[in-house]
ROVEX-243935 format. One record per residue (C-alpha): residue number from 1; z, y, x. Coordinates in nm, 3 decimals, decimal comma. Each point is the difference from the previous one (the first is absolute). Layout:
BEGIN
+-----+---------+---------+---------+
! num !      up !   north !    east !
+-----+---------+---------+---------+
! NUM !       Z !       Y !       X !
...
+-----+---------+---------+---------+
This chain:
BEGIN
+-----+---------+---------+---------+
! num !      up !   north !    east !
+-----+---------+---------+---------+
!   1 !   0,000 !   0,000 !   0,000 !
!   2 !   0,081 !   0,241 !   0,286 !
!   3 !  -0,333 !  -0,077 !   0,164 !
!   4 !  -0,182 !   0,069 !  -0,327 !
!   5 !   0,175 !   0,337 !  -0,036 !
!   6 !  -0,084 !   0,085 !   0,361 !
!   7 !  -0,367 !  -0,079 !  -0,055 !
!   8 !  -0,017 !   0,217 !  -0,310 !
!   9 !   0,167 !   0,295 !   0,174 !
!  10 !  -0,222 !  -0,027 !   0,307 !
!  11 !  -0,322 !  -0,077 !  -0,188 !
!  12 !  -0,065 !  -0,301 !   0,224 !
!  13 !  -0,067 !  -0,266 !  -0,262 !
!  14 !  -0,065 !  -0,372 !   0,040 !
!  15 !  -0,329 !  -0,135 !  -0,130 !
!  16 !   0,172 !  -0,221 !  -0,259 !
!  17 !   0,338 !  -0,056 !  -0,162 !
!  18 !   0,156 !  -0,287 !  -0,192 !
!  19 !   0,293 !   0,069 !  -0,231 !
!  20 !   0,138 !  -0,312 !  -0,165 !
!  21 !   0,312 !  -0,141 !  -0,156 !
!  22 !   0,202 !  -0,002 !  -0,321 !
!  23 !   0,084 !   0,372 !  -0,009 !
!  24 !  -0,318 !   0,149 !  -0,145 !
!  25 !   0,165 !   0,343 !  -0,019 !
!  26 !   0,014 !   0,021 !   0,380 !
!  27 !  -0,358 !  -0,120 !   0,046 !
!  28 !  -0,117 !   0,264 !  -0,245 !
!  29 !   0,209 !   0,268 !   0,172 !
!  30 !  -0,138 !  -0,087 !   0,346 !
!  31 !  -0,357 !  -0,004 !  -0,132 !
!  32 !   0,049 !   0,347 !  -0,149 !
!  33 !   0,149 !   0,128 !   0,326 !
!  34 !  -0,316 !  -0,112 !   0,180 !
!  35 !  -0,227 !   0,149 !  -0,265 !
!  36 !   0,176 !   0,337 !   0,010 !
!  37 !   0,016 !  -0,006 !   0,381 !
!  38 !  -0,355 !  -0,115 !   0,071 !
!  39 !  -0,202 !   0,186 !  -0,264 !
!  40 !   0,025 !   0,359 !  -0,125 !
!  41 !   0,030 !   0,016 !  -0,380 !
!  42 !  -0,345 !   0,154 !  -0,045 !
!  43 !  -0,161 !  -0,284 !   0,197 !
!  44 !   0,152 !  -0,295 !  -0,187 !
!  45 !  -0,245 !  -0,026 !  -0,287 !
!  46 !  -0,298 !  -0,049 !   0,231 !
!  47 !   0,167 !  -0,191 !   0,282 !
!  48 !   0,237 !  -0,250 !  -0,157 !
!  49 !  -0,089 !  -0,325 !  -0,172 !
!  50 !   0,244 !  -0,241 !  -0,164 !
!  51 !  -0,065 !  -0,373 !  -0,058 !
!  52 !   0,243 !  -0,193 !  -0,222 !
!  53 !   0,005 !  -0,376 !  -0,041 !
!  54 !  -0,262 !  -0,237 !   0,141 !
!  55 !  -0,263 !   0,259 !   0,091 !
!  56 !  -0,307 !  -0,109 !   0,195 !
!  57 !   0,057 !   0,016 !   0,372 !
!  58 !  -0,352 !   0,137 !   0,049 !
!  59 !   0,086 !   0,302 !  -0,217 !
!  60 !   0,321 !   0,063 !   0,196 !
!  61 !  -0,188 !  -0,014 !   0,329 !
!  62 !  -0,276 !   0,225 !  -0,133 !
!  63 !   0,259 !   0,257 !  -0,108 !
!  64 !   0,161 !  -0,007 !   0,345 !
!  65 !  -0,339 !   0,040 !   0,173 !
!  66 !  -0,098 !   0,302 !  -0,211 !
!  67 !   0,025 !   0,326 !   0,192 !
!  68 !   0,260 !   0,248 !  -0,131 !
!  69 !  -0,128 !   0,300 !  -0,195 !
!  70 !   0,120 !   0,336 !   0,135 !
!  71 !   0,313 !  -0,163 !   0,142 !
!  72 !   0,114 !  -0,176 !   0,317 !
!  73 !   0,056 !  -0,340 !  -0,156 !
!  74 !  -0,025 !  -0,226 !  -0,304 !
!  75 !   0,277 !  -0,208 !  -0,156 !
!  76 !  -0,063 !  -0,342 !  -0,150 !
!  77 !   0,295 !  -0,140 !  -0,197 !
!  78 !   0,002 !  -0,371 !  -0,085 !
!  79 !   0,270 !  -0,116 !  -0,245 !
!  80 !   0,102 !  -0,359 !  -0,083 !
!  81 !  -0,327 !  -0,142 !   0,130 !
!  82 !   0,130 !  -0,349 !   0,077 !
!  83 !  -0,176 !   0,019 !   0,337 !
!  84 !   0,323 !  -0,077 !   0,185 !
!  85 !   0,062 !  -0,330 !  -0,181 !
!  86 !  -0,189 !  -0,329 !   0,002 !
!  87 !  -0,203 !   0,062 !  -0,317 !
!  88 !  -0,282 !   0,207 !   0,160 !
!  89 !  -0,060 !  -0,174 !   0,330 !
!  90 !  -0,364 !   0,106 !   0,060 !
!  91 !   0,066 !   0,361 !  -0,103 !
!  92 !   0,310 !   0,009 !   0,219 !
!  93 !  -0,203 !  -0,120 !   0,298 !
!  94 !  -0,257 !   0,274 !  -0,055 !
!  95 !   0,269 !   0,267 !  -0,028 !
!  96 !   0,173 !  -0,136 !   0,310 !
!  97 !  -0,310 !   0,070 !   0,205 !
!  98 !  -0,048 !   0,341 !  -0,162 !
!  99 !   0,350 !   0,135 !   0,073 !
! 100 !  -0,060 !  -0,059 !   0,370 !
! 101 !  -0,260 !   0,277 !   0,000 !
! 102 !   0,064 !   0,242 !  -0,290 !
! 103 !  -0,194 !   0,328 !   0,040 !
! 104 !   0,213 !   0,272 !   0,158 !
! 105 !  -0,064 !   0,223 !  -0,301 !
! 106 !   0,167 !  -0,242 !  -0,245 !
! 107 !   0,347 !  -0,135 !  -0,074 !
! 108 !   0,058 !  -0,310 !  -0,212 !
! 109 !   0,334 !  -0,041 !  -0,179 !
! 110 !   0,082 !  -0,346 !  -0,132 !
! 111 !   0,286 !  -0,018 !  -0,255 !
! 112 !   0,084 !  -0,361 !  -0,083 !
! 113 !   0,287 !  -0,167 !  -0,183 !
! 114 !  -0,046 !  -0,331 !   0,183 !
! 115 !  -0,133 !  -0,087 !   0,346 !
! 116 !  -0,021 !  -0,300 !   0,229 !
! 117 !   0,131 !   0,115 !   0,336 !
! 118 !  -0,173 !  -0,294 !   0,165 !
! 119 !  -0,342 !   0,114 !  -0,120 !
! 120 !  -0,265 !   0,143 !   0,235 !
! 121 !  -0,044 !   0,318 !  -0,207 !
! 122 !   0,373 !   0,075 !   0,013 !
! 123 !   0,001 !  -0,047 !   0,378 !
! 124 !  -0,314 !   0,211 !   0,038 !
! 125 !   0,152 !   0,294 !  -0,191 !
! 126 !   0,320 !  -0,044 !   0,198 !
! 127 !  -0,197 !   0,021 !   0,327 !
! 128 !  -0,245 !   0,278 !  -0,086 !
! 129 !   0,205 !   0,200 !  -0,251 !
! 130 !   0,349 !   0,007 !  -0,144 !
! 131 !   0,192 !  -0,244 !  -0,221 !
! 132 !   0,308 !   0,115 !  -0,193 !
! 133 !   0,203 !  -0,226 !  -0,232 !
! 134 !   0,138 !   0,165 !  -0,312 !
! 135 !   0,342 !  -0,159 !  -0,049 !
! 136 !   0,260 !   0,121 !  -0,247 !
! 137 !   0,265 !   0,179 !   0,212 !
! 138 !   0,350 !  -0,142 !   0,022 !
! 139 !   0,239 !   0,136 !  -0,259 !
! 140 !   0,169 !   0,270 !   0,219 !
! 141 !  -0,340 !   0,130 !   0,116 !
! 142 !  -0,135 !  -0,009 !  -0,354 !
! 143 !   0,306 !   0,194 !  -0,119 !
! 144 !  -0,058 !   0,263 !   0,271 !
! 145 !  -0,361 !   0,037 !  -0,113 !
! 146 !   0,113 !   0,033 !  -0,365 !
! 147 !   0,248 !   0,274 !   0,095 !
! 148 !  -0,267 !   0,197 !   0,188 !
! 149 !  -0,262 !  -0,039 !  -0,271 !
! 150 !   0,244 !   0,110 !  -0,268 !
! 151 !   0,096 !   0,304 !   0,211 !
! 152 !  -0,369 !   0,096 !   0,019 !
! 153 !   0,003 !   0,014 !  -0,380 !
! 154 !   0,299 !   0,234 !  -0,001 !
! 155 !   0,275 !  -0,245 !  -0,095 !
! 156 !   0,288 !  -0,147 !   0,199 !
! 157 !   0,026 !  -0,378 !   0,015 !
! 158 !   0,305 !  -0,125 !   0,195 !
! 159 !  -0,074 !  -0,308 !   0,207 !
! 160 !   0,256 !  -0,210 !  -0,189 !
! 161 !  -0,174 !   0,088 !  -0,327 !
! 162 !  -0,337 !  -0,080 !   0,161 !
! 163 !   0,134 !  -0,347 !   0,082 !
! 164 !   0,114 !  -0,039 !  -0,361 !
! 165 !  -0,347 !   0,106 !  -0,115 !
! 166 !  -0,174 !  -0,257 !   0,221 !
! 167 !   0,233 !  -0,283 !  -0,097 !
! 168 !  -0,036 !   0,067 !  -0,371 !
! 169 !  -0,369 !   0,082 !  -0,026 !
! 170 !  -0,234 !  -0,113 !   0,276 !
! 171 !  -0,066 !  -0,003 !   0,373 !
! 172 !  -0,373 !   0,049 !  -0,063 !
! 173 !  -0,072 !   0,344 !   0,146 !
! 174 !  -0,270 !   0,084 !  -0,253 !
! 175 !   0,225 !  -0,070 !  -0,297 !
! 176 !   0,297 !   0,162 !   0,174 !
! 177 !  -0,213 !   0,311 !   0,060 !
! 178 !  -0,042 !   0,035 !  -0,378 !
! 179 !   0,367 !  -0,062 !  -0,076 !
! 180 !   0,106 !   0,271 !   0,247 !
! 181 !  -0,247 !   0,243 !  -0,159 !
! 182 !   0,162 !  -0,071 !  -0,338 !
! 183 !   0,347 !   0,066 !   0,139 !
! 184 !  -0,108 !   0,324 !   0,167 !
! 185 !  -0,157 !   0,120 !  -0,326 !
! 186 !   0,322 !  -0,092 !  -0,184 !
! 187 !   0,196 !   0,216 !   0,245 !
! 188 !  -0,199 !   0,319 !  -0,050 !
! 189 !   0,301 !   0,206 !   0,104 !
! 190 !  -0,013 !  -0,161 !   0,344 !
! 191 !   0,339 !  -0,165 !  -0,047 !
! 192 !   0,118 !  -0,314 !   0,172 !
! 193 !  -0,126 !  -0,327 !  -0,147 !
! 194 !   0,269 !  -0,253 !  -0,092 !
! 195 !   0,013 !  -0,374 !  -0,067 !
! 196 !   0,036 !   0,091 !  -0,368 !
! 197 !  -0,328 !   0,191 !   0,014 !
! 198 !  -0,171 !  -0,303 !   0,151 !
! 199 !   0,138 !  -0,228 !  -0,272 !
! 200 !  -0,101 !   0,244 !  -0,275 !
! 201 !  -0,351 !   0,089 !   0,118 !
! 202 !  -0,142 !  -0,280 !   0,212 !
! 203 !  -0,146 !  -0,333 !  -0,107 !
! 204 !   0,216 !  -0,289 !   0,116 !
! 205 !  -0,171 !  -0,294 !   0,163 !
! 206 !   0,017 !  -0,339 !  -0,171 !
! 207 !   0,214 !  -0,129 !   0,287 !
! 208 !   0,252 !   0,284 !  -0,047 !
! 209 !   0,014 !  -0,074 !  -0,372 !
! 210 !   0,064 !  -0,368 !   0,072 !
! 211 !   0,280 !   0,097 !   0,240 !
! 212 !   0,159 !   0,196 !  -0,288 !
! 213 !  -0,041 !  -0,299 !  -0,230 !
! 214 !   0,159 !  -0,232 !   0,256 !
! 215 !   0,297 !   0,237 !   0,037 !
! 216 !   0,053 !  -0,008 !  -0,376 !
! 217 !  -0,016 !  -0,381 !   0,001 !
! 218 !   0,241 !  -0,015 !   0,295 !
! 219 !   0,242 !   0,227 !  -0,189 !
! 220 !  -0,032 !  -0,227 !  -0,305 !
! 221 !  -0,117 !   0,302 !  -0,201 !
! 222 !  -0,225 !  -0,182 !  -0,247 !
! 223 !  -0,059 !   0,313 !  -0,211 !
! 224 !  -0,130 !   0,205 !   0,292 !
! 225 !  -0,199 !  -0,294 !   0,140 !
! 226 !  -0,169 !  -0,052 !  -0,337 !
! 227 !  -0,078 !   0,373 !  -0,025 !
! 228 !  -0,149 !   0,008 !   0,350 !
! 229 !  -0,214 !  -0,304 !  -0,080 !
! 230 !  -0,114 !   0,161 !  -0,326 !
! 231 !  -0,105 !   0,309 !   0,196 !
! 232 !  -0,206 !  -0,217 !   0,233 !
! 233 !  -0,177 !  -0,163 !  -0,293 !
! 234 !  -0,057 !   0,340 !  -0,163 !
! 235 !  -0,159 !   0,112 !   0,329 !
! 236 !  -0,247 !  -0,292 !  -0,036 !
! 237 !   0,146 !  -0,204 !   0,285 !
! 238 !  -0,085 !  -0,368 !  -0,028 !
! 239 !   0,299 !  -0,222 !  -0,095 !
! 240 !  -0,129 !  -0,259 !   0,246 !
! 241 !  -0,007 !   0,265 !   0,273 !
! 242 !   0,359 !   0,096 !  -0,084 !
! 243 !   0,096 !  -0,368 !   0,011 !
! 244 !  -0,171 !  -0,043 !   0,337 !
! 245 !   0,185 !   0,303 !   0,137 !
! 246 !   0,335 !  -0,128 !  -0,132 !
! 247 !  -0,058 !  -0,339 !   0,163 !
! 248 !  -0,094 !   0,178 !   0,323 !
! 249 !   0,319 !   0,208 !  -0,015 !
! 250 !   0,223 !  -0,303 !  -0,051 !
! 251 !  -0,178 !  -0,183 !   0,283 !
! 252 !   0,064 !   0,291 !   0,236 !
! 253 !   0,361 !   0,027 !  -0,125 !
! 254 !   0,048 !  -0,363 !   0,101 !
! 255 !  -0,168 !   0,041 !   0,338 !
! 256 !   0,159 !   0,332 !   0,097 !
! 257 !   0,355 !  -0,091 !  -0,102 !
! 258 !  -0,031 !  -0,329 !   0,185 !
! 259 !  -0,130 !   0,165 !   0,318 !
! 260 !   0,241 !   0,295 !  -0,015 !
! 261 !   0,278 !  -0,209 !   0,152 !
! 262 !  -0,220 !  -0,103 !   0,292 !
! 263 !  -0,200 !   0,309 !   0,101 !
! 264 !  -0,032 !   0,374 !  -0,042 !
! 265 !  -0,188 !   0,157 !  -0,289 !
! 266 !  -0,261 !   0,124 !   0,248 !
! 267 !  -0,062 !  -0,356 !   0,118 !
! 268 !  -0,013 !  -0,124 !  -0,358 !
! 269 !  -0,264 !   0,264 !  -0,078 !
! 270 !  -0,210 !  -0,119 !   0,293 !
! 271 !   0,041 !  -0,367 !  -0,089 !
! 272 !  -0,092 !   0,044 !  -0,369 !
! 273 !  -0,255 !   0,280 !   0,054 !
! 274 !   0,200 !   0,239 !  -0,219 !
! 275 !   0,088 !   0,366 !   0,029 !
! 276 !   0,358 !   0,049 !   0,131 !
! 277 !   0,080 !   0,201 !  -0,314 !
! 278 !  -0,105 !  -0,294 !  -0,218 !
! 279 !   0,216 !  -0,240 !   0,203 !
! 280 !   0,300 !   0,230 !  -0,051 !
! 281 !  -0,068 !   0,002 !  -0,376 !
! 282 !  -0,034 !  -0,379 !  -0,011 !
! 283 !   0,322 !  -0,057 !   0,195 !
! 284 !   0,197 !   0,246 !  -0,212 !
! 285 !  -0,152 !  -0,125 !  -0,325 !
! 286 !   0,066 !  -0,360 !   0,093 !
! 287 !   0,372 !   0,071 !   0,006 !
! 288 !  -0,008 !   0,017 !  -0,380 !
! 289 !  -0,096 !  -0,368 !  -0,018 !
! 290 !   0,144 !  -0,324 !   0,131 !
! 291 !  -0,239 !  -0,218 !   0,196 !
! 292 !  -0,007 !  -0,243 !  -0,294 !
! 293 !  -0,080 !   0,280 !  -0,247 !
! 294 !  -0,289 !   0,127 !   0,215 !
! 295 !  -0,140 !  -0,349 !   0,038 !
! 296 !   0,032 !  -0,067 !  -0,373 !
! 297 !  -0,167 !   0,334 !  -0,082 !
! 298 !  -0,291 !  -0,077 !   0,233 !
! 299 !  -0,044 !  -0,343 !  -0,161 !
! 300 !   0,017 !   0,163 !  -0,344 !
! 301 !  -0,289 !   0,228 !   0,102 !
! 302 !  -0,209 !  -0,307 !   0,083 !
! 303 !   0,095 !  -0,165 !  -0,331 !
! 304 !  -0,091 !   0,317 !  -0,190 !
! 305 !  -0,336 !   0,013 !   0,174 !
! 306 !  -0,069 !  -0,359 !  -0,109 !
! 307 !   0,113 !   0,073 !  -0,357 !
! 308 !  -0,243 !   0,292 !  -0,023 !
! 309 !  -0,297 !  -0,179 !   0,156 !
! 310 !   0,054 !  -0,314 !  -0,207 !
! 311 !   0,009 !   0,203 !  -0,322 !
! 312 !   0,362 !  -0,075 !  -0,087 !
! 313 !   0,092 !   0,371 !  -0,018 !
! 314 !  -0,175 !   0,337 !  -0,010 !
! 315 !   0,007 !   0,182 !   0,333 !
! 316 !   0,183 !   0,317 !  -0,115 !
! 317 !   0,274 !  -0,191 !  -0,179 !
! 318 !   0,037 !  -0,266 !   0,269 !
! 319 !   0,071 !   0,254 !   0,276 !
! 320 !   0,241 !   0,193 !  -0,226 !
! 321 !   0,193 !  -0,318 !  -0,076 !
! 322 !   0,014 !  -0,077 !   0,374 !
! 323 !   0,144 !   0,346 !   0,072 !
! 324 !   0,265 !  -0,023 !  -0,272 !
! 325 !   0,103 !  -0,351 !   0,104 !
! 326 !   0,024 !   0,098 !   0,366 !
! 327 !   0,219 !   0,298 !  -0,090 !
! 328 !   0,228 !  -0,230 !  -0,201 !
! 329 !   0,039 !  -0,245 !   0,289 !
+-----+---------+---------+---------+
C-alpha cells in the first residue's frame, strides 16, 4: 500500500496492477486512487476503458495498445475477468505474454475477487507490475479507520464505540462505510456517537442477533427469546438458517468452554479460526449452561432439523419449540 501511494505521488506508475481479495471496498478505493492520480478529470472520458466480467482478451489488448488522446496515458480497467483462475486457460496465457510488454502509454488495472497465486498470469503481473491483496483489516485497525472516516463527516466516534459498531453490524468495509454515514447524519450537531446510537440506527448482523438470542436462552428468558426469534422471522430470515446458526453457536460453546481450561482465548481463536471477540463471547455465554445442557441443546438442533426436513413439523414452529424447550431446560 505504501509503494502504491508513493507511485501515485511521484507519477512513476507500473504498467499493470492486480488488486484482489475479499475486501472489494479496498480494491475499489485503490483503483480510484490510480484513476485520479494517473488521469486528469477532463481526460478520463477519452482515455479510460472498463471491462467487466469475461471480456474478450483481444478487446482488452486492443484498448491497451490504443494511443492516448490529448493525454500522457490510457487506463484499462479489468474487473472480475476470471483470467487469474483456471477457467480461462488460453486467455490467461495470452494475457500473460501481453503484460510482459504493455505499451508505455497504458496502464492495466485488474480487480479480481479470486486468484490462483500459482498461475503464470499472477506471477507475470507480480514481476512486471504490482500485486496488492485486499484483506479486511484486523478489528483495531478497522476501528481506527472508522473513527477517522466518521471524523471526516463531522462526527465524533470513540474507538470503543467503533468496536461496538463493528461487532454488532459488519466487518465488511463497504457496508461499514454506509453505517458510519448513517450515524454521522444522525448526529447532525456533531455530538459524540454512543453505543445507544449504534443500537438505535444501525442494522445488526444476523450473527449479532443470534448472539442476543443465545444470551436470552442462556438466561432462561423464554419471553425475550421468543420475541427475538419472532423479529428474525419478521425480518424474513430463514428458520433453517436460524437453526443452523443456533447449532453452530452451541458447537462453539462446547469447543470453547472445553478448551478454555487448557489454553488462552487467543490460542483458541487461532485453533478454531474465530475472532478473539467471538471466543470471549462463546466462553462467557457457555457459563450459562452445563456441559450436558450444551450437548443436549446441540443434539436437539439436529433432531429439529430432521423433524423439519422429514415433514414432521413446520420450520417456523419447530425452531420456536426448540428455543422454548431449551430455555426451560
